[in-house]
N, C-alpha and C positions, 0 to 999 in steps of 0.2 A: 312298238309304242315307245317314244322317249321323254325323259323329264326335262323339262327346261329349268336349268338351275341359275339362280339370278342372285345377286346382293340387293337388289331393289324390292320394293313392298309388293310382290307379286309372286304367283306360283304358275306352273304351266306345264302343258304336255303337247306332244306333236307325234303325228303319224303321217306315212305316206305310202301308197300301195300302187302297183303296176296297173290294176284292173284288167281289162281285156286286151290291153297292147301289148305290142313286142317288147317296148320298154317303157320305163317310167321316166318321163321327160320334165316331170315337176321337180323342184329343189326347195327344200325348206332349211333355213339358217338362222342362227341367233348368236347374239354375243353381248355380254356387258360392255357399254363405253361410258366415257365421262358424261355423256349426255342422257344416259338411260339405258334400259334393256332394249335392244333393237332386234327384232324379229321379222323376218322376210319369207314370203312365199311366192315362188316365180313358176310358171307354166310355160314351158318351153314348145316351139313349134318349128317345123321346118323338116325335109326329108333326111333320111338316114339318122346318124348320130346328132345331127345338128340342133335339134330341139333340146336335147339333154345339155349339149354344150353350150347354147345360150342361156339357159336358165341356170347352169352352174356359175358362168362368166358373171352374169348379172348379180346373182346373189353374194359371189365372193367380192365384187367391186362395191356393192353396197355397204357390206359388213366392213370391209377395209376402210371405206371413206369415212363411216361414223366412228371407226375406231380411232381415226386419226384426229378427230375433232377435240377441242380444248372445252373445257366446262363452261366458258363463257360464250361459246359460238352460240348464234341463232338455231334453235332446233328445228324450226320451220324450214329455214333455208338449208340446214345440214340435210335433212331428209330429201329435199328437191335435188340438190346437188347430188346426193348419193345416187339416186335413180338416174339421173342424167350421166353420171360417171358410169355406171351400170351400162347405159346405152352406148356411150363411147368406146367402152371395152369390147362390145359386141363388134361394132364398126371396125376396130383395130384388127379383132380376130379375123373378121372377113376379108379383110384388106391383106392380111398374111398369108391366109389360106383360102384361095378362091373357091375350093369345092364347098365352103360353108356359107356361100352366098345365098341370101334368101332366109337366113335363120333369123329367129326373133323370139320374145318371150313378153310374157306379162309380168308385172311386179306389184307386189303390196307390201307396205312397211308400215309396222308400228314402233314408234320409239316412246316408251314409257318411263317416266321418273315420277318424283314426288310432286311436281309441279302440275303434268298434265300427260296426255297421251297425243302424241303427233302421228297423224296418218297420212301415208302417200299412196297413190296407186296410178297404174297406166294398165289398160287392158280390161279383161272381164273377170281377173280373179277378185276377189271381195275381202273387204273388212266389215265386220258386224262388231257393234257394241250391244250388249244385253244387260238389262238389269231388272231384278224381280221377275226374271223368266220372260221378259218382253224385249222386243227390239225397240232400240231408242236411237239407233245411228246405223246406216249403212252406206258403203261407197256406191255410186252409180256407176253401171258398167259402160265402157267404151265399146261399145258394139253397134251393128247396124240395127238390130231389132230393138235395142234400148233407145235408141234414137226415135224410133217409133212409139215406143212406151212415152217417151216425153212429149211427143206431139200428139198423143191421145190415140193413135191410130191402132195400138195394140195394147192389151192389158199385159201385166207382168208375166202371167200365167201362159197367155198365149206366147209370148215372147220365149220364155222358156221351152216351150214344146215345137217352136217353128224350126224348120228345115235351114233357116239361115241364122240360127243361133250362135253358130261357130265363127261369124263374120265380123272380126273386131275391127274398129276403126282407129285404134290407137296401140302400139306396142313398140317396145325397144326392139331395135333393130329395123324399124320401118322408115324412120327419118332421123337424120340427124339434129334437127331442131325439135327436140322432143318437149311436148307439153306435159307437164306433171300435175295432177290435182293434189293438193296438200291441204289438210285442215287441221285445227288443234281442239281437242275436246277435253271437258272436265270428267272427272269419274267419281265414283263413290265405293266404299269399302263393299267387295262382293259382287262388283261388275266385272263381266267377261267380255273379252276382245277376242273375235275369232277372226283369223286369216285363212282363207280356203280357196283352191282351184275350182274351176267349174266342174269337175268331176265331182265334187261334194254337192254343191248348191243346184246343179243342174239335174240330178236324179230325182228329186221329189219336190213337190210343192213348198214354198217357202214357210208356212206354217208348221210343216213336218219337222223341217230342219231346224227352225227354232226351238220346236219342242224337245227334240234331242240335244240340242247344244246348250240349251239355255236352262231347261227344267230338270236335267239328269242331276240329282244331287251332288254326287262325285264328279270332280273335274276329270279325272282319269276316265272315269265310266263315261262321260259324255263323249269323250274323243273315241273310245273303244265303240260305242253305240253307233256314232255317226260312220266309222270307216266299215265295220262289220255290216251295218244295215245297208249301206250303199253298194258295198262288194256283192253282198248276197242277193240283192235286187239285180244288179248288173249280170250275175251269173245265170240268174233266172230268165233274164230277156235276150239270151243269145251270147253272152260273155264277150261282148265287143265294147264294153263301156271303157270311159275315159280314166287315165290316171287320175288317182283322187289323194289330195293333200290337205290336212289341216292343223292348224297351231291354235291352241286354246289358251289364253292366259286370263287369271283371275286376280284382281286387286286385292291387298289385304288392308288397305287405308284409303281415307278420302284424299283427293287431289287438293293441292292448294289453290288450283283454279277453279271457281265455282261456276256453276252454270248460269247463264244468262237467262232471262225470263224471255219466253217468245210473246209475240203480240196476243196469242190466245191466252197464253197464261194471265198476263196483265190485265186482258178484258174481263176474265173470269174473277180475278181478285177484285177488280174496280166495282163490277157488278154486284158482287156479294157486299162490299163495304156501302155503297148506295143502298142496297136493300135494307141492310141491317141498321144504318142510320135512320132511314125513313120509318122503320118499324119501332125503333127506340122512342122516336118522337110521337108516334100515334099512341103507343102504350102508355107514355107518361101522361098524356091527356085523357086517355081513357081511364086509366087507374086513379087519378087525382078527382075526377068528376066534379071539379069546380063549377059553381054555377055560373061563373062569369067565363069569358072567352080568353085565349092565351094573351090576348092584346090588352085586357083589362088593367088600369094603372093600380099600382099597388096600394095607394092611399083609399080607393075605392073598395078593394077587397077588405082592407083592415076595417073601414067603416061597416062592412057587412058582417064580418066576424062579430064585432061589438054588440050589434043588434040580436045575436043569437042567444038564447038561453044556455046557461052553463052545461046542462045535461046534453043538449043539441052538439055544443061546441066540443064536449069530449068524445063524443061519438063520431065526430067529424075529425079531430084529432087521431082518434084510434084507427079510423078508415084510412087517414093519410099515412099514417104509420106503416100499416099493412100495406098499402100501395107501394111505399117506398122499398120495404122489404121484398115486395114481388119484382119491383123494378130492378133492384140489385141483383136479385136472383137471375132474372131476364138477362142482365147485363153480363153476369159470369157466363150464362149459356152462349151469348153470342161471342165473346171474347173466345170461348173455347172453340167455337165453330171457325172463327178466324183463323185461330191456330193450326187447327186440324187441315184448314185448306191451304194455309202457307207451307204446312210440313208437305201435303200431296204436290204443290207447285213446285217446290224445291227439288222433289224426286221425279220430277217430270210425268207425274201421274195426272196427266190433264183430264181424262175421260172420267176418272173417278172424282177429280174437282168438280167438275160440271155436274156430276151425280149429286154431290154434296150440296151444291148451289140450287140445283131443283128442288131437293128434299126440303131445304130449309125455306125456300119460297113458298112451297106447297104448305109447309107446316104454319107459315107465318099468315098466309091468307085465309088459311082455315081456321085460325084461332079465334074462339069466342070472344065477343066484346065482353070486357070486365066491369 
């Protein structure tokens, strides 16, 4: 296991193992650049030594391209260009040496700086983003089985166990006109980004991978747990398992880029706001217990008060004062609930936000009339 040293606000570790194969065709590389910490994992393919050659060429071209960028360059286009350059470098190598024909590689890239994380990928190597032990982002494999997942024909677990799981639909070295998926994401302090080859994620169901990578307290311990557990399982099942490579990065500050609210988040917040406003209005009417309706004109209310004896009027004023105190306390409770919900939404804890909404609705609907 190797420490990923960087001047940016992050720490990291990486490890790569041969597994049960004759050679390790995976390549992991990283480098500080003017645009941020660049980390890449490439999983090579091809007969003989060409798989390792392809992943090495791609990783080197990606790092060199990003290292040559200026601080003002567009980071999304820089990642796209870096992967495309990796593809072109593989084509140049195959043209120079015909024995390398047919080689190829996947590619994943994370470019992390204080602004955001830019993620690019081609093939079925993956990038995950974890927060508070849960997955909040993951790249979608360019593979035949995951196209079936997209269409609803297979579940992800069925795709993982399929005999066709190694058939990828996009890779460096397959076509000169390479299509690259690139996205930009925000992050919070303590988020983890994991780049890994299919030798890691393909061994166990995804919840098990998340548990090891995201819920192991120590970052180095998470990497160690992943590679050792996957390697041991592979040895138990015939020692023919794939090369396995993982790089795990943990952020030490929040990104300047902030998460955008999803439609579900906006719906949850709007629903709670409507519910609380309606409840406030109902409670004001219940607590005041005016003999007149809310639409009663002020002069009529005043005349009604003048006709009351002083003793009754005093009781009425005391009751109203208590009602207003109850109203103010309820208002504080509602504001605290909204603040709690907003914090959950900012952290993308949508399911927890939904739970808060349901509990608040149940509390309000079961509240006795005062």
